[in-house]
C-alpha positions in Angstrom: -2.2 10.6 -5.1 -2.9 7.1 -6.3 -3.6 4.3 -3.8 -1.5 1.2 -3.2 -0.6 -0.8 -6.3 1.3 -3.6 -4.6 -0.1 -6.7 -6.1 0.1 -8.3 -9.5 -3.7 -8.4 -9.7 -3.7 -4.6 -9.5 -1.3 -4.5 -12.5 -3.1 -7.1 -14.6 -4.7 -4.5 -16.9 -1.4 -3.0 -17.9 -0.1 -4.3 -21.2 3.6 -5.0 -21.5 5.2 -3.0 -24.2 6.2 -5.2 -27.1 9.8 -6.0 -27.7 11.6 -5.2 -30.9 10.5 -8.7 -32.2 7.0 -8.2 -33.5 4.4 -9.8 -31.2 1.8 -12.1 -32.8 -1.5 -10.3 -33.4 -3.5 -13.2 -32.1 -1.4 -13.3 -28.9 -1.9 -9.6 -28.3 -5.7 -9.9 -28.7 -5.9 -13.0 -26.4 -3.7 -11.4 -23.7 -5.8 -8.2 -23.7 -9.0 -10.3 -23.5 -7.6 -12.4 -20.6 -6.8 -9.2 -18.7 -10.3 -7.9 -19.2 -11.8 -11.1 -17.9 -9.4 -11.2 -15.0 -10.6 -7.7 -14.1 -14.1 -9.0 -14.1 -13.2 -11.9 -11.8 -13.7 -14.6 -14.5 -10.6 -16.6 -13.7 -11.7 -19.6 -15.6 -12.1 -17.8 -18.9 -9.0 -15.6 -18.2 -7.0 -18.7 -17.6 -8.1 -20.3 -20.9 -7.3 -17.2 -23.0 -4.0 -16.5 -21.2 -2.9 -20.1 -22.0 -3.9 -19.6 -25.6 -1.9 -16.4 -25.8 1.2 -18.2 -24.5 0.6 -21.0 -27.0 0.5 -18.5 -29.8 3.9 -17.0 -28.8 6.0 -18.6 -26.1 8.6 -15.9 -26.6 6.2 -13.1 -25.6 7.0 -11.4 -22.3 3.4 -10.0 -22.4 2.0 -13.6 -22.7 4.1 -14.8 -19.8 3.0 -11.8 -17.7 -0.7 -12.3 -18.2 -0.3 -16.0 -17.4 1.5 -14.9 -14.2 -1.4 -12.5 -13.4 -3.9 -15.4 -13.6 -1.8 -17.7 -11.5 -1.3 -14.9 -9.0 -5.0 -14.4 -8.7 -5.4 -18.2 -8.1 -2.7 -18.1 -5.4 -0.2 -20.2 -7.3 2.6 -17.9 -6.3 5.6 -20.1 -7.3 4.2 -20.8 -10.8 3.5 -17.1 -11.2 7.0 -16.2 -10.2 8.5 -18.6 -12.8 6.5 -16.9 -15.6 7.6 -13.5 -14.3 11.2 -14.5 -14.4 10.7 -15.8 -17.9 9.1 -12.5 -19.0 12.0 -10.6 -17.4 14.5 -12.8 -19.3 12.8 -12.0 -22.5 12.3 -8.3 -21.9 14.8 -7.2 -19.2 14.6 -3.5 -19.8 10.8 -3.1 -19.7 9.8 -1.2 -16.6 6.5 -3.0 -16.2 8.2 -6.4 -16.5 10.8 -5.5 -13.9 8.1 -4.1 -11.6 5.9 -7.2 -11.8 8.8 -9.4 -10.9 9.8 -7.0 -8.1 6.4 -7.2 -6.4 6.4 -11.0 -6.6 9.8 -11.3 -5.1 9.0 -8.8 -2.3 5.9 -10.7 -1.4 8.1 -13.8 -1.0 10.4 -11.8 1.3 13.3 -11.5 -1.2 14.0 -7.9 -0.5 17.5 -7.8 -1.8 16.6 -8.6 -5.4 13.0 -7.3 -5.1 13.9 -3.8 -3.9 16.5 -3.4 -6.7 13.9 -4.3 -9.3 11.3 -2.1 -7.6 13.2 0.9 -8.8 11.6 0.2 -12.2 8.7 2.3 -11.1 10.8 5.4 -11.6 11.0 4.6 -15.3 7.3 4.4 -15.8 5.7 7.4 -17.4 2.9 7.5 -14.8 5.4 7.8 -11.8 5.6 11.4 -10.6 6.3 11.8 -6.8 5.6 15.5 -7.0 8.4 16.3 -9.3 8.1 17.1 -13.0 9.4 14.5 -15.4 11.7 17.0 -17.1 13.3 18.1 -13.8 13.7 14.5 -12.7 15.5 13.6 -15.9 17.7 16.7 -15.6 18.6 15.7 -12.0 19.0 12.0 -12.7 22.7 12.2 -11.8 21.7 13.4 -8.3 19.5 10.4 -7.5 20.6 8.9 -4.2 21.8 5.3 -4.8 22.8 2.5 -2.4 26.2 3.2 -0.9 26.0 7.0 -1.5 26.9 9.1 1.6 24.4 11.4 3.2 26.4 12.9 6.1 26.3 16.6 5.8 24.4 16.5 2.6 21.0 18.1 1.7 18.7 15.3 0.8 15.3 15.9 -0.8 12.9 13.0 -0.1 9.9 12.7 -2.4 6.8 11.0 -1.0 5.1 8.7 -3.5 2.4 6.2 -4.1 -0.5 5.7 -1.6 -0.9 7.1 1.9 -0.3 3.7 3.4 3.0 3.3 1.5 4.2 6.7 2.7 3.3 6.0 6.3 5.1 2.6 6.2 8.3 4.1 4.7 8.3 7.2 7.0 10.1 5.2 9.6 13.3 5.5 7.5 13.3 9.3 7.5 14.5 9.8 11.1 17.1 7.1 10.5 18.3 9.0 7.5 18.6 12.1 9.6 20.6 10.2 12.2 23.1 9.4 9.4 23.7 13.2 9.2 21.4 14.1 6.3 19.7 17.5 6.2 16.2 16.5 5.0 13.6 18.3 3.0 10.5 16.2 2.3 7.8 16.8 -0.4 4.4 15.3 0.1 0.8 15.9 -0.8 -1.4 18.1 1.5 -3.2 15.1 3.0 0.1 13.7 4.3 1.5 17.1 5.6 0.0 16.8 9.1 1.6 13.3 9.4 5.0 14.3 8.2 4.9 17.5 10.3 5.2 15.1 13.3 8.0 13.0 11.9 11.4 13.9 13.5 14.4 14.6 11.4 12.7 16.7 8.7 14.2 20.3 8.4 11.9 21.5 5.6 8.4 20.2 4.6 7.1 21.0 1.2 3.6 20.4 -0.2 1.4 22.0 -2.9 -1.6 24.1 -2.0 -4.6 22.2 -0.8 -6.6 23.3 -3.9 -3.8 21.9 -6.2 -2.9 18.6 -4.5 -1.3 17.1 -7.6 0.9 20.1 -8.5 4.5 19.1 -9.2 7.8 20.5 -8.2 10.5 21.8 -10.5 13.6 20.2 -9.0 15.7 22.9 -10.7 14.1 25.5 -8.4 15.3 23.7 -5.2 18.7 23.6 -3.5 19.7 20.0 -2.7 22.7 17.7 -3.1 20.8 14.5 -3.7 17.2 13.3 -4.0 15.5 10.0 -3.3 11.9 8.6 -3.6 10.6 7.7 -0.2 10.0 4.0 -1.1 13.6 3.8 -2.2 14.9 4.3 1.3 14.5 0.7 2.3 16.9 -0.2 -0.5 19.4 2.4 0.6 19.3 0.9 4.1 19.7 -2.6 2.6 16.4 -3.8 4.1 15.5 -7.4 4.4 13.2 -9.4 6.7 15.8 -9.5 9.4 16.5 -5.8 9.8 13.2 -3.9 9.1 13.2 -1.1 11.7 10.1 -2.3 13.6 10.5 -0.3 16.8 7.1 1.2 17.4 5.7 3.6 17.8 7.7 5.6 15.3 4.9 8.3 15.1 2.6 9.6 17.7 -0.5 12.0 17.5 -1.2 14.8 19.9 -2.0 13.3 23.4 -4.7 15.9 24.0 -6.6 14.9 20.8 -6.4 11.2 21.9 -7.9 12.2 25.2 -10.6 14.2 23.5 -11.7 11.3 21.3 -11.5 8.8 24.1 -13.9 10.9 26.2 -16.2 11.5 23.3 -16.4 7.8 22.5 -17.2 7.0 26.1 -19.9 9.7 26.2 -21.6 8.5 23.0 -21.2 4.8 23.7 -21.2 2.8 27.0 -18.6 3.6 29.5 -16.4 0.7 30.3 -17.3 -1.1 27.0 -14.5 -1.9 24.6 -14.3 0.5 21.7 -13.5 -1.2 18.4 -12.6 1.0 15.3 -14.0 -0.3 12.0 -12.7 0.3 8.5 -14.1 -2.1 5.8 -13.3 -0.5 2.4 -10.2 0.8 0.7 -9.9 4.1 -1.1 -12.1 3.9 -4.3 -9.3 5.7 -6.2 -6.8 2.9 -5.5 -6.0 0.4 -8.3 -7.2 -2.7 -6.5 -9.8 -1.3 -4.1 -12.5 -3.9 -5.0 -10.2 -6.8 -4.0 -9.4 -5.1 -0.7 -12.9 -3.9 0.2 -15.8 -5.6 2.0 -19.5 -4.9 1.6 -21.8 -3.9 4.5 -23.3 -7.4 4.5 -19.9 -8.9 5.2 -19.9 -7.1 8.5 -23.0 -8.8 10.0 -21.2 -11.3 12.2 -19.1 -8.5 13.7 -22.0 -6.0 14.2 -24.0 -8.7 15.9 -21.5 -9.0 18.7 -22.6 -8.1 22.2 -20.6 -6.1 24.7 -18.7 -4.1 22.0 -19.1 -0.5 20.9 -18.0 -0.1 17.3 -16.5 3.2 16.2 -17.0 4.1 12.5 -13.7 5.1 11.0 -14.7 4.5 7.4 -14.3 7.5 5.2 -16.6 8.5 2.3 -20.2 7.4 1.4 -19.7 3.9 2.7 -18.9 5.4 6.1 -22.2 7.3 6.0 -23.9 4.0 5.2 -22.1 2.3 8.1 -23.0 5.2 10.5 -26.7 4.5 9.9 -26.2 1.2 11.7 -26.0 3.1 15.0 -22.2 3.0 15.5 -20.3 5.7 17.3 -19.5 8.1 14.5 -16.7 10.7 14.7 -16.5 11.2 10.9 -19.3 13.8 10.5 -16.8 16.0 8.6 -13.4 15.6 6.8 -10.7 15.0 9.4 -7.0 15.8 9.1 -4.8 12.8 9.1 -3.2 13.6 12.5 -6.7 13.9 14.1 -7.8 10.7 12.4 -4.8 9.0 13.9 -5.8 10.3 17.3 -9.3 8.9 16.9 -7.7 5.5 16.1 -5.5 5.7 19.1 -8.6 6.4 21.3 -10.0 3.0 20.4 -9.1 -0.3 22.2 -8.6 -2.1 18.9 -8.8 -1.3 15.2 -10.3 -3.7 12.7 -9.5 -2.7 9.1 -9.0 -4.0 5.6 -5.7 -3.3 3.9 -5.7 0.4 3.6 -4.1 3.5 5.1 -5.7 3.0 8.5 -3.8 -0.3 9.0 -0.4 1.4 8.4 -1.3 4.3 10.6 -2.4 2.0 13.5 0.8 0.0 13.0 3.0 3.2 13.1 1.2 4.1 16.4 1.9 0.7 17.9 -1.9 0.4 18.3 -3.5 -3.1 18.3 -4.8 -3.7 14.8 -6.4 -6.7 13.1 -6.0 -6.5 9.3 -8.2 -8.4 6.9 -6.2 -9.2 3.8 -7.4 -10.2 0.4 -6.4 -13.5 -1.2 -3.7 -11.7 -3.1 -2.0 -9.5 -0.4 0.1 -6.5 -0.7 3.8 -7.3 -0.8 4.6 -5.9 2.6 2.1 -8.4 4.3 4.0 -11.5 2.9 2.2 -14.7 2.1 1.6 -17.0 5.0 2.3 -15.7 8.5 -0.3 -14.0 10.7 2.2 -11.4 12.1 3.9 -8.5 10.3 7.6 -7.8 10.2 6.7 -4.2 9.6 4.1 -3.7 12.4 4.5 -5.8 15.6 1.1 -4.9 17.0 -0.8 -6.1 13.8 -2.5 -9.5 13.6 -3.3 -10.6 10.0 -6.4 -12.4 8.9 -6.2 -13.8 5.3 -8.9 -14.7 2.7 -8.7 -18.3 1.7 -10.9 -17.8 -1.4 -10.6 -14.7 -3.5 -13.5 -12.4 -3.1 -15.0 -14.3 -0.2 -14.8 -12.6 3.2 -17.2 -14.8 5.1 -14.8 -17.3 6.6 -12.3 -14.5 7.6 -15.0 -12.4 9.2 -16.5 -15.3 11.1 -13.1 -16.3 12.5 -12.4 -12.7 13.4 -15.8 -12.3 15.1 -15.2 -15.5 17.1 -11.8 -14.3 18.3 -13.2 -10.9 19.2 -16.1 -12.5 21.1 -13.6 -14.7 23.1 -11.6 -11.6 24.0 
């Protein structure tokens, strides 16, 4: 399943479909070049070409969108929003235009308008949520919409997007069951151990482990209505004042937590704080480079005395980190519920914006989250606390791509504690 795609920077490479009015060829070429340069981190050149693209055709939604992407990468959020609104006014029915505006509004905390526009993702050809496009189209009239009743109805919930997105939105599933819904939930095999412990689910569906991207034919299932998981906040009329932030809303097996706590104590130093460490996002995610650190960025942390770090980084980078002498539980692939137990066995988790941050937040576990200069919409823009996860403390990049100041501040705070 694809990773988080929750920032405009991650969408910068996606061209807006032209409107019925023919776009100027020069504008199209300049916009594409600006996107390519933006992907390479060359904001100066991308800015110049995006501005030229807009000068070529001020009535191009695509030109306004690429200018917004450059402004977004610079952190000029309000100016970017103005261009996204202009693009939407010019091309209101284009899914990508609506989705770009949705993400910007959500990051500003405007959930009412943002969540409505966020439904545009369902109109994109790349959206699947484990159901075939043909069966989704045939069942379009059964899509659960705001105001629709659920009491006594069979509701099929389709997990979607990245692991972190699904974990964040899972809090709404028990609330849906409390409204009287009989819930079947479809997810990928990785998420199955997580959702198996979410209350309120009557039936859990997932493809075989060897076919993780297999899709469901909705016509073969018995249900009264269906809903994508990330559409539940809209059904519940979510805004910044009513996000269900009672945590934990998910708990791993207590025996597994005890197992990992004892193992960490035996490998490390008894009585020493155990700090979990995740420093890179999933390489398959759209904006993993912006959300990921390098080994060298961790030096101020790894130099701290009186702390036992626990390697919770998956993949080859985790093997590289393990060579630094950390406590290393990830010698083999670990199911998500066991990974959560390992997180819960630490005293604190330090992580970049990836699935581990959401998992720790769902557990009500202390977690410090390092955010890139362009954060995911659910982290907002300014505050150091999260409306979604009360136990999370947010640390923000001040310069895109530069983790040094953030890590030094975090190391100083960790040393003081």
